[in-house]
N, CA, C and O atoms as a MOPAC input file, in Angstrom:
PM7 MOZYME 1SCF
protein

 N     63.66300 1   -10.89000 1   -61.32900 1
 C     62.51800 1   -10.09100 1   -60.93700 1
 C     62.75600 1    -9.44600 1   -59.56600 1
 O     62.41400 1    -8.28200 1   -59.35700 1
 N     63.34400 1   -10.21000 1   -58.63000 1
 C     63.61400 1    -9.65700 1   -57.29400 1
 C     64.59500 1    -8.50900 1   -57.35500 1
 O     64.46300 1    -7.54000 1   -56.60800 1
 N     65.59600 1    -8.60400 1   -58.25000 1
 C     66.57000 1    -7.51500 1   -58.37100 1
 C     65.89500 1    -6.25700 1   -58.89800 1
 O     66.20400 1    -5.15100 1   -58.45400 1
 N     64.98000 1    -6.42100 1   -59.83800 1
 C     64.25600 1    -5.27200 1   -60.38000 1
 C     63.40100 1    -4.63600 1   -59.29700 1
 O     63.36200 1    -3.41200 1   -59.17300 1
 N     62.71300 1    -5.46100 1   -58.50900 1
 C     61.88000 1    -4.95200 1   -57.41900 1
 C     62.74500 1    -4.22400 1   -56.38800 1
 O     62.38500 1    -3.14600 1   -55.91700 1
 N     63.88100 1    -4.81900 1   -56.04500 1
 C     64.76800 1    -4.19800 1   -55.05800 1
 C     65.29000 1    -2.86200 1   -55.57200 1
 O     65.34900 1    -1.88400 1   -54.82600 1
 N     65.66800 1    -2.82100 1   -56.85100 1
 C     66.15400 1    -1.57100 1   -57.42800 1
 C     65.05300 1    -0.51500 1   -57.43200 1
 O     65.30000 1     0.64700 1   -57.10700 1
 N     63.84400 1    -0.91900 1   -57.79900 1
 C     62.72500 1     0.01500 1   -57.80200 1
 C     62.46100 1     0.54100 1   -56.39600 1
 O     62.20800 1     1.73200 1   -56.21500 1
 N     62.52000 1    -0.33500 1   -55.40700 1
 C     62.29600 1     0.07000 1   -54.02100 1
 C     63.35600 1     1.07100 1   -53.56500 1
 O     63.03600 1     2.05200 1   -52.89400 1
 N     64.60800 1     0.82700 1   -53.92400 1
 C     65.69000 1     1.74200 1   -53.56100 1
 C     65.46400 1     3.09900 1   -54.21700 1
 O     65.64200 1     4.13800 1   -53.58200 1
 N     65.06900 1     3.08900 1   -55.49600 1
 C     64.83400 1     4.35100 1   -56.18800 1
 C     63.66400 1     5.11400 1   -55.57900 1
 O     63.71300 1     6.33800 1   -55.45200 1
 N     62.61800 1     4.39400 1   -55.20400 1
 C     61.47200 1     5.04200 1   -54.56200 1
 C     61.88100 1     5.62200 1   -53.21700 1
 O     61.52100 1     6.75200 1   -52.88900 1
 N     62.62700 1     4.85700 1   -52.44200 1
 C     63.07500 1     5.34300 1   -51.13200 1
 C     63.98300 1     6.55600 1   -51.28900 1
 O     63.88400 1     7.51500 1   -50.52400 1
 N     64.86700 1     6.51200 1   -52.28100 1
 C     65.74400 1     7.65000 1   -52.53100 1
 C     64.91700 1     8.87500 1   -52.89800 1
 O     65.18600 1     9.97600 1   -52.41700 1
 N     63.92000 1     8.68800 1   -53.73900 1
 C     63.02700 1     9.78400 1   -54.09900 1
 C     62.27500 1    10.30200 1   -52.89800 1
 O     62.06300 1    11.50800 1   -52.76300 1
 N     61.86400 1     9.38500 1   -52.00900 1
 C     61.14100 1     9.78000 1   -50.80200 1
 C     62.01600 1    10.65300 1   -49.92600 1
 O     61.55800 1    11.68200 1   -49.42800 1
 N     63.27400 1    10.26000 1   -49.72600 1
 C     64.15700 1    11.05400 1   -48.87800 1
 C     64.44700 1    12.40000 1   -49.51700 1
 O     64.53900 1    13.41300 1   -48.82300 1
 N     64.59200 1    12.41700 1   -50.84500 1
 C     64.80900 1    13.68400 1   -51.53300 1
 C     63.57900 1    14.55800 1   -51.38900 1
 O     63.69200 1    15.75500 1   -51.12500 1
 N     62.38900 1    13.96400 1   -51.56400 1
 C     61.14100 1    14.70200 1   -51.42200 1
 C     60.96400 1    15.18600 1   -49.98700 1
 O     60.47500 1    16.29100 1   -49.75600 1
 N     61.36200 1    14.35800 1   -49.02600 1
 C     61.22600 1    14.73500 1   -47.61700 1
 C     62.06200 1    15.96500 1   -47.31600 1
 O     61.64600 1    16.81900 1   -46.53200 1
 N     63.24300 1    16.06900 1   -47.93100 1
 C     64.08200 1    17.23700 1   -47.71100 1
 C     63.39900 1    18.49300 1   -48.22600 1
 O     63.52200 1    19.56400 1   -47.63100 1
 N     62.67600 1    18.35600 1   -49.34000 1
 C     62.06500 1    19.52400 1   -49.95900 1
 C     60.73300 1    19.90500 1   -49.32400 1
 O     60.39300 1    21.08700 1   -49.28200 1
 N     59.95800 1    18.91300 1   -48.82000 1
 C     58.59600 1    19.21300 1   -48.41800 1
 C     58.30800 1    19.03400 1   -46.94100 1
 O     57.54600 1    19.81300 1   -46.36900 1
 N     58.88300 1    18.05600 1   -46.32400 1
 C     58.46600 1    17.70100 1   -44.97100 1
 C     58.99300 1    18.69400 1   -43.94700 1
 O     60.12300 1    19.17000 1   -44.05900 1
 N     58.17400 1    19.00600 1   -42.94900 1
 C     58.64500 1    19.88900 1   -41.89100 1
 C     59.76000 1    19.25000 1   -41.08100 1
 O     60.57500 1    19.96400 1   -40.49600 1
 N     59.81800 1    17.94500 1   -41.03000 1
 C     60.90100 1    17.23000 1   -40.36600 1
 C     61.79600 1    16.66300 1   -41.45200 1
 O     61.64800 1    15.49800 1   -41.81900 1
 N     62.69800 1    17.43500 1   -41.96300 1
 C     63.53400 1    16.97600 1   -43.05200 1
 C     64.87700 1    16.51400 1   -42.52700 1
 O     65.27100 1    16.83400 1   -41.40500 1
 N     65.57400 1    15.75500 1   -43.36100 1
 C     66.87500 1    15.22900 1   -42.98500 1
 C     67.88000 1    16.35600 1   -42.77600 1
 O     68.89300 1    16.16400 1   -42.10200 1
 N     67.61300 1    17.52400 1   -43.34400 1
 C     68.55900 1    18.62100 1   -43.20800 1
 C     68.26200 1    19.52200 1   -42.01300 1
 O     69.02700 1    20.44400 1   -41.73200 1
 N     67.17700 1    19.27100 1   -41.31600 1
 C     66.84600 1    20.14300 1   -40.18000 1
 C     67.26200 1    19.49600 1   -38.86500 1
 O     67.22100 1    18.27400 1   -38.72000 1
 N     67.65100 1    20.30500 1   -37.94000 1
 C     68.00000 1    19.84100 1   -36.60500 1
 C     66.84800 1    20.18600 1   -35.68200 1
 O     66.44200 1    21.34400 1   -35.58600 1
 N     66.33400 1    19.19900 1   -35.02000 1
 C     65.27200 1    19.43300 1   -34.05100 1
 C     65.85000 1    19.32500 1   -32.65200 1
 O     66.82900 1    18.60700 1   -32.44300 1
 N     65.27000 1    20.01600 1   -31.70100 1
 C     65.75100 1    19.89900 1   -30.32200 1
 C     65.61900 1    18.46400 1   -29.83200 1
 O     64.75500 1    17.71300 1   -30.28400 1
 N     66.48600 1    18.10100 1   -28.90800 1
 C     66.45500 1    16.76600 1   -28.31000 1
 C     65.06000 1    16.46500 1   -27.79400 1
 O     64.47300 1    17.27000 1   -27.07200 1
 N     64.53400 1    15.32100 1   -28.15900 1
 C     63.21900 1    14.90400 1   -27.69800 1
 C     62.06200 1    15.56000 1   -28.42900 1
 O     60.92300 1    15.46900 1   -27.97200 1
 N     62.32200 1    16.22100 1   -29.55500 1
 C     61.25900 1    16.92700 1   -30.26200 1
 C     60.18100 1    15.98900 1   -30.77300 1
 O     59.01800 1    16.37700 1   -30.88300 1
 N     60.55600 1    14.77000 1   -31.08000 1
 C     59.55400 1    13.83300 1   -31.57900 1
 C     58.76800 1    13.19600 1   -30.44400 1
 O     57.71000 1    12.61000 1   -30.67100 1
 N     59.27100 1    13.30500 1   -29.24600 1
 C     58.51500 1    12.80500 1   -28.11000 1
 C     57.32400 1    13.72500 1   -27.91700 1
 O     57.45400 1    14.94200 1   -28.04200 1
 N     56.20100 1    13.17400 1   -27.62200 1
 C     55.03100 1    14.00100 1   -27.38300 1
 C     54.43400 1    14.58200 1   -28.64800 1
 O     53.81200 1    15.64300 1   -28.60900 1
 N     54.61800 1    13.88800 1   -29.79400 1
 C     53.96500 1    14.32500 1   -31.02000 1
 C     52.47100 1    14.34500 1   -30.73500 1
 O     51.94700 1    13.38200 1   -30.17600 1
 N     51.77800 1    15.39800 1   -31.09900 1
 C     50.34600 1    15.46300 1   -30.78400 1
 C     49.61600 1    14.23500 1   -31.30700 1
 O     49.77000 1    13.85900 1   -32.46900 1
 N     48.83800 1    13.62800 1   -30.46200 1
 C     48.11600 1    12.43300 1   -30.86400 1
 C     46.82400 1    12.84300 1   -31.55000 1
 O     45.90000 1    13.36400 1   -30.92500 1
 N     46.78400 1    12.59400 1   -32.84200 1
 C     45.58000 1    12.87800 1   -33.59900 1
 C     44.62000 1    11.71600 1   -33.40200 1
 O     45.04100 1    10.59900 1   -33.09800 1
 N     43.35600 1    11.97400 1   -33.57200 1
 C     42.38800 1    10.89600 1   -33.54400 1
 C     42.70700 1     9.97600 1   -34.71000 1
 O     42.85600 1    10.43500 1   -35.84200 1
 N     42.81000 1     8.69100 1   -34.44400 1
 C     43.12800 1     7.74200 1   -35.50300 1
 C     44.60700 1     7.55000 1   -35.72900 1
 O     44.99700 1     6.81500 1   -36.63600 1
 N     45.44300 1     8.18900 1   -34.93000 1
 C     46.89600 1     8.04700 1   -35.04500 1
 C     47.39300 1     7.44600 1   -33.73800 1
 O     47.28000 1     8.05300 1   -32.67300 1
 N     47.95000 1     6.23600 1   -33.84100 1
 C     48.43000 1     5.60100 1   -32.62500 1
 C     49.86300 1     5.11100 1   -32.79500 1
 O     50.24100 1     4.60200 1   -33.84900 1
 N     50.64100 1     5.27500 1   -31.74800 1
 C     52.02000 1     4.82300 1   -31.78100 1
 C     52.04500 1     3.30600 1   -31.64700 1
 O     51.33700 1     2.72900 1   -30.82200 1
 N     52.87700 1     2.66900 1   -32.47700 1
 C     53.02000 1     1.22000 1   -32.43000 1
 C     54.49500 1     0.86700 1   -32.38800 1
 O     55.35100 1     1.71300 1   -32.64700 1
 N     54.78800 1    -0.37500 1   -32.06200 1
 C     56.16900 1    -0.85100 1   -32.05800 1
 C     56.59800 1    -1.21700 1   -33.47700 1
 O     55.76600 1    -1.58600 1   -34.30600 1
 N     57.87900 1    -1.11500 1   -33.75100 1
 C     58.40900 1    -1.44100 1   -35.06800 1
 C     58.05300 1    -2.86300 1   -35.47800 1
 O     57.77500 1    -3.12100 1   -36.64900 1
 N     58.06100 1    -3.78900 1   -34.51900 1
 C     57.75600 1    -5.17900 1   -34.86900 1
 C     56.28100 1    -5.38700 1   -35.21900 1
 O     55.91000 1    -6.47100 1   -35.67000 1
 N     55.43700 1    -4.37700 1   -35.02200 1
 C     54.02900 1    -4.46400 1   -35.40100 1
 C     53.79300 1    -4.02800 1   -36.84900 1
 O     52.67800 1    -4.14800 1   -37.35900 1
 N     54.83200 1    -3.52400 1   -37.50900 1
 C     54.69300 1    -3.10800 1   -38.90300 1
 C     54.42900 1    -4.31400 1   -39.79400 1
 O     54.90300 1    -5.41100 1   -39.49700 1
 N     53.68500 1    -4.13400 1   -40.87500 1
 C     53.49000 1    -5.22700 1   -41.82700 1
 C     54.82800 1    -5.64400 1   -42.44100 1
 O     55.76200 1    -4.84500 1   -42.51700 1
 N     54.90900 1    -6.88200 1   -42.86800 1
 C     56.13700 1    -7.44100 1   -43.42700 1
 C     56.66400 1    -6.58300 1   -44.58400 1
 O     57.86800 1    -6.34300 1   -44.67400 1
 N     55.78300 1    -6.12500 1   -45.45900 1
 C     56.20200 1    -5.32800 1   -46.61500 1
 C     56.84000 1    -4.00400 1   -46.19600 1
 O     57.79400 1    -3.55000 1   -46.82900 1
 N     56.32800 1    -3.38600 1   -45.14300 1
 C     56.91200 1    -2.12800 1   -44.65700 1
 C     58.27400 1    -2.40200 1   -44.02800 1
 O     59.21700 1    -1.63800 1   -44.23400 1
 N     58.38100 1    -3.47700 1   -43.27000 1
 C     59.67600 1    -3.83900 1   -42.68200 1
 C     60.71200 1    -4.05700 1   -43.77400 1
 O     61.86400 1    -3.64800 1   -43.63100 1
 N     60.30300 1    -4.70300 1   -44.87300 1
 C     61.22600 1    -4.92200 1   -45.98900 1
 C     61.62000 1    -3.59200 1   -46.62800 1
 O     62.77800 1    -3.40900 1   -47.00400 1
 N     60.67600 1    -2.66700 1   -46.75600 1
 C     60.97500 1    -1.35600 1   -47.33300 1
 C     61.99600 1    -0.60900 1   -46.47600 1
 O     62.82400 1     0.13700 1   -46.99900 1
 N     61.93500 1    -0.81200 1   -45.16500 1
 C     62.87800 1    -0.14300 1   -44.26300 1
 C     64.29200 1    -0.70100 1   -44.38500 1
 O     65.23800 1    -0.09700 1   -43.87900 1
 N     64.44900 1    -1.84000 1   -45.04600 1
 C     65.76200 1    -2.44200 1   -45.24000 1
 C     66.46900 1    -1.91000 1   -46.49000 1
 O     67.57400 1    -2.35400 1   -46.80400 1
 N     65.85200 1    -0.97100 1   -47.20400 1
 C     66.42400 1    -0.41300 1   -48.43200 1
 C     67.79700 1     0.18500 1   -48.15700 1
 O     68.06000 1     0.71400 1   -47.07800 1
 N     68.65700 1     0.09000 1   -49.14900 1
 C     70.02800 1     0.59700 1   -49.04400 1
 C     70.05900 1     2.08300 1   -48.67000 1
 O     70.92700 1     2.51000 1   -47.90900 1
 N     69.13400 1     2.85800 1   -49.19000 1
 C     69.12700 1     4.30100 1   -48.91200 1
 C     68.76400 1     4.62000 1   -47.46900 1
 O     68.99300 1     5.73800 1   -47.00700 1
 N     68.20400 1     3.65900 1   -46.75900 1
 C     67.81200 1     3.89100 1   -45.36200 1
 C     68.77100 1     3.25500 1   -44.36800 1
 O     68.52800 1     3.29600 1   -43.16200 1
 N     69.86400 1     2.66600 1   -44.85800 1
 C     70.74900 1     1.91100 1   -43.96200 1
 C     71.40500 1     2.78300 1   -42.89100 1
 O     71.76900 1     2.27800 1   -41.82900 1
 N     71.55800 1     4.06600 1   -43.14800 1
 C     72.19200 1     4.95300 1   -42.16500 1
 C     71.18300 1     5.58600 1   -41.21400 1
 O     71.55900 1     6.38200 1   -40.35300 1
 N     69.90900 1     5.24000 1   -41.36100 1
 C     68.85300 1     5.81500 1   -40.53000 1
 C     68.31700 1     4.76300 1   -39.58100 1
 O     68.16100 1     3.59800 1   -39.94700 1
 N     68.03800 1     5.18500 1   -38.35700 1
 C     67.43800 1     4.30200 1   -37.35200 1
 C     65.99900 1     4.73500 1   -37.09600 1
 O     65.70100 1     5.92700 1   -37.01200 1
 N     65.12700 1     3.76800 1   -36.97700 1
 C     63.72500 1     4.06100 1   -36.68900 1
 C     63.62600 1     4.51500 1   -35.23900 1
 O     64.07700 1     3.81600 1   -34.33200 1
 N     63.03200 1     5.69000 1   -35.02100 1
 C     62.88700 1     6.18100 1   -33.65600 1
 C     61.44600 1     6.05600 1   -33.15500 1
 O     61.22500 1     5.78400 1   -31.97500 1
 N     60.47000 1     6.25100 1   -34.03900 1
 C     59.06300 1     6.11700 1   -33.65700 1
 C     58.27000 1     5.65000 1   -34.86000 1
 O     58.63800 1     5.91500 1   -36.00500 1
 N     57.17000 1     4.94500 1   -34.58700 1
 C     56.29200 1     4.45600 1   -35.65200 1
 C     54.84600 1     4.70900 1   -35.23800 1
 O     54.46200 1     4.45100 1   -34.09700 1
 N     54.05300 1     5.21600 1   -36.17500 1
 C     52.63700 1     5.46500 1   -35.93200 1
 C     51.79400 1     4.80500 1   -37.00800 1
 O     52.16900 1     4.78800 1   -38.18100 1
 N     50.66600 1     4.26900 1   -36.60800 1
 C     49.65200 1     3.79300 1   -37.53500 1
 C     48.63900 1     4.91900 1   -37.66100 1
 O     48.07500 1     5.37300 1   -36.66500 1
 N     48.41000 1     5.36500 1   -38.88900 1
 C     47.43400 1     6.41800 1   -39.13600 1
 C     46.27300 1     5.76200 1   -39.85100 1
 O     46.39800 1     5.31000 1   -40.98900 1
 N     45.15200 1     5.71700 1   -39.17600 1
 C     43.97600 1     5.05500 1   -39.73600 1
 C     43.37000 1     5.89700 1   -40.84600 1
 O     43.49000 1     7.12200 1   -40.84300 1
 N     42.72900 1     5.24600 1   -41.78000 1
 C     42.18600 1     5.89100 1   -42.96500 1
 C     41.20200 1     7.00400 1   -42.70100 1
 O     41.02100 1     7.86800 1   -43.55800 1
 N     40.56600 1     7.01900 1   -41.56100 1
 C     39.57100 1     8.04700 1   -41.27400 1
 C     40.20200 1     9.41200 1   -40.99800 1
 O     39.51000 1    10.42900 1   -41.04600 1
 N     41.50100 1     9.44800 1   -40.71100 1
 C     42.17700 1    10.70800 1   -40.39800 1
 C     42.46700 1    11.49800 1   -41.67200 1
 O     42.28800 1    12.71600 1   -41.70800 1
 N     42.91700 1    10.79900 1   -42.72100 1
 C     43.27300 1    11.46400 1   -43.96100 1
 C     42.02500 1    11.76300 1   -44.77800 1
 O     41.14900 1    10.91100 1   -44.92200 1
 N     41.95300 1    12.94400 1   -45.29800 1
 C     40.82800 1    13.27900 1   -46.16100 1
 C     41.15400 1    12.93600 1   -47.60800 1
 O     40.30400 1    12.42000 1   -48.33400 1
 N     42.37900 1    13.22000 1   -48.02600 1
 C     42.75800 1    13.00700 1   -49.41600 1
 C     43.02000 1    11.53500 1   -49.73500 1
 O     42.80800 1    11.10800 1   -50.87000 1
 N     43.47200 1    10.76200 1   -48.76600 1
 C     43.82600 1     9.36700 1   -49.00800 1
 C     43.30700 1     8.52200 1   -47.85000 1
 O     43.91500 1     8.51100 1   -46.78000 1
 N     42.20700 1     7.82200 1   -48.04000 1
 C     41.57300 1     7.10600 1   -46.92700 1
 C     42.23600 1     5.78800 1   -46.52500 1
 O     41.77900 1     5.13800 1   -45.58400 1
 N     43.30300 1     5.37900 1   -47.21600 1
 C     43.95800 1     4.11500 1   -46.86000 1
 C     44.80300 1     4.29300 1   -45.60100 1
 O     45.44300 1     5.32900 1   -45.42200 1
 N     44.80600 1     3.29000 1   -44.73500 1
 C     45.69000 1     3.36600 1   -43.55900 1
 C     47.14400 1     3.44600 1   -44.01100 1
 O     47.51700 1     2.88400 1   -45.04100 1
 N     47.95200 1     4.14200 1   -43.23900 1
 C     49.37500 1     4.23500 1   -43.56300 1
 C     50.18900 1     4.20800 1   -42.27900 1
 O     49.67200 1     4.38200 1   -41.17500 1
 N     51.47700 1     3.98300 1   -42.46700 1
 C     52.40800 1     3.92400 1   -41.34800 1
 C     53.38500 1     5.08500 1   -41.48800 1
 O     54.02000 1     5.26100 1   -42.52800 1
 N     53.49400 1     5.87100 1   -40.42500 1
 C     54.38800 1     7.01900 1   -40.39800 1
 C     55.60300 1     6.62100 1   -39.56900 1
 O     55.48000 1     6.28500 1   -38.39100 1
 N     56.77500 1     6.66200 1   -40.19500 1
 C     58.00100 1     6.19600 1   -39.55200 1
 C     58.94400 1     7.38000 1   -39.39100 1
 O     59.28700 1     8.04700 1   -40.36700 1
 N     59.35900 1     7.63700 1   -38.15800 1
 C     60.30800 1     8.69800 1   -37.85600 1
 C     61.69400 1     8.07900 1   -37.74900 1
 O     61.88200 1     7.04400 1   -37.10900 1
 N     62.67300 1     8.74100 1   -38.39600 1
 C     64.04400 1     8.24300 1   -38.42600 1
 C     64.99000 1     9.25600 1   -37.79000 1
 O     64.73000 1    10.46000 1   -37.79300 1
 N     66.08800 1     8.74800 1   -37.24600 1
 C     67.18900 1     9.56300 1   -36.75000 1
 C     68.47300 1     8.93600 1   -37.26900 1
 O     68.58500 1     7.71100 1   -37.31700 1
 N     69.44900 1     9.76200 1   -37.65900 1
 C     70.72800 1     9.20200 1   -38.10800 1
 C     71.80600 1     9.44900 1   -37.05000 1
 O     71.52500 1     9.97900 1   -35.97500 1
 N     73.03100 1     9.06000 1   -37.36800 1
 C     74.13500 1     9.17400 1   -36.40800 1
 C     74.41800 1    10.62600 1   -36.03300 1
 O     74.91900 1    10.89000 1   -34.94000 1
 N     74.10900 1    11.56400 1   -36.91500 1
 C     74.32200 1    12.98300 1   -36.64300 1
 C     73.13500 1    13.61000 1   -35.91600 1
 O     73.08500 1    14.82700 1   -35.74000 1
 N     72.17600 1    12.77800 1   -35.49300 1
 C     70.95900 1    13.19400 1   -34.79800 1
 C     70.03900 1    14.06000 1   -35.66100 1
 O     69.23000 1    14.82600 1   -35.13800 1
 N     70.16700 1    13.93400 1   -36.98600 1
 C     69.22400 1    14.57500 1   -37.88800 1
 C     67.99100 1    13.68800 1   -37.93700 1
 O     68.08200 1    12.47700 1   -37.73300 1
 N     66.84400 1    14.28600 1   -38.20700 1
 C     65.58600 1    13.54700 1   -38.17500 1
 C     64.83800 1    13.73000 1   -39.48800 1
 O     64.96300 1    14.76100 1   -40.15000 1
 N     64.06000 1    12.71900 1   -39.85600 1
 C     63.19200 1    12.78200 1   -41.01800 1
 C     62.02800 1    11.82800 1   -40.80400 1
 O     62.02900 1    11.03700 1   -39.86100 1
 N     61.05100 1    11.90400 1   -41.66900 1
 C     59.87100 1    11.05100 1   -41.55000 1
 C     59.50800 1    10.52300 1   -42.93100 1
 O     59.69700 1    11.20400 1   -43.93800 1
 N     58.98700 1     9.31000 1   -42.96500 1
 C     58.50200 1     8.70800 1   -44.20600 1
 C     57.17500 1     8.03100 1   -43.91100 1
 O     56.92500 1     7.58400 1   -42.79200 1
 N     56.33200 1     7.96000 1   -44.92400 1
 C     55.02900 1     7.30600 1   -44.77000 1
 C     54.91400 1     6.17400 1   -45.77400 1
 O     55.29500 1     6.30900 1   -46.93700 1
 N     54.37800 1     5.04900 1   -45.29900 1
 C     54.24700 1     3.84800 1   -46.11700 1
 C     52.82400 1     3.31400 1   -46.04600 1
 O     52.15300 1     3.42100 1   -45.01900 1
 N     52.37800 1     2.73700 1   -47.15900 1
 C     51.13800 1     1.97300 1   -47.14400 1
 C     51.45700 1     0.57300 1   -46.62500 1
 O     52.62800 1     0.21200 1   -46.50800 1
 N     50.44400 1    -0.20700 1   -46.31600 1
 C     50.58600 1    -1.56000 1   -45.80100 1
 C     51.41200 1    -2.44700 1   -46.73200 1
 O     52.11600 1    -3.34600 1   -46.27100 1
 N     51.32800 1    -2.19800 1   -48.03300 1
 C     52.05400 1    -3.00900 1   -49.00800 1
 C     53.52200 1    -2.61200 1   -49.15700 1
 O     54.23300 1    -3.18700 1   -49.98100 1
 N     53.98200 1    -1.64200 1   -48.37300 1
 C     55.38200 1    -1.24400 1   -48.39400 1
 C     55.68400 1    -0.10100 1   -49.34600 1
 O     56.80500 1     0.40900 1   -49.35600 1
 N     54.72400 1     0.30600 1   -50.13300 1
 C     54.93800 1     1.42000 1   -51.04700 1
 C     54.89900 1     2.73600 1   -50.28200 1
 O     54.14200 1     2.89500 1   -49.32400 1
 N     55.72700 1     3.67100 1   -50.72200 1
 C     55.76900 1     4.94900 1   -50.03800 1
 C     54.58400 1     5.81200 1   -50.44600 1
 O     54.06900 1     5.70600 1   -51.55900 1
 N     54.16900 1     6.65500 1   -49.53200 1
 C     53.08500 1     7.59900 1   -49.78800 1
 C     53.73300 1     8.81900 1   -50.40400 1
 O     54.64300 1     9.40400 1   -49.81700 1
 N     53.27800 1     9.20500 1   -51.57300 1
 C     53.87200 1    10.36600 1   -52.21900 1
 C     52.95900 1    11.56900 1   -52.07400 1
 O     51.75200 1    11.43000 1   -51.87200 1
 N     53.54100 1    12.73500 1   -52.17900 1
 C     52.76400 1    13.95500 1   -52.06600 1
 C     52.56100 1    14.36400 1   -50.62700 1
 O     52.99600 1    13.68500 1   -49.69700 1
 N     51.90100 1    15.47300 1   -50.46600 1
 C     51.64500 1    15.99600 1   -49.13000 1
 C     50.43100 1    15.33500 1   -48.54100 1
 O     49.50700 1    14.94800 1   -49.25700 1
 N     50.43400 1    15.20400 1   -47.21300 1
 C     49.27300 1    14.65900 1   -46.50300 1
 C     48.21900 1    15.68700 1   -46.35800 1
 O     47.16500 1    15.41300 1   -45.78500 1

């Protein structure tokens, strides 16, 4: 059962990164200026947190094989009151790789990725 869950998680993460390339303004294929993620506008209900403050399930999701080449650069908790389409709290994780490419992924508390546009 754990192998099936791990495989499903890897496939979801792979889909997320593929989707991020196609939809997200911060995609793995785009180069942002140095420090571009610093000073991200603080929305009401969006607060920066430390990686160790993430729920256990999200931390486990970040260990997926497809994310092994990415380093977490920033993490935000987005409270449910900010999103209109999806009122559940989520965690927005910004990644940087060795080539200094950047991308972002969003997770629910249970470690599942948020699909679709925000």
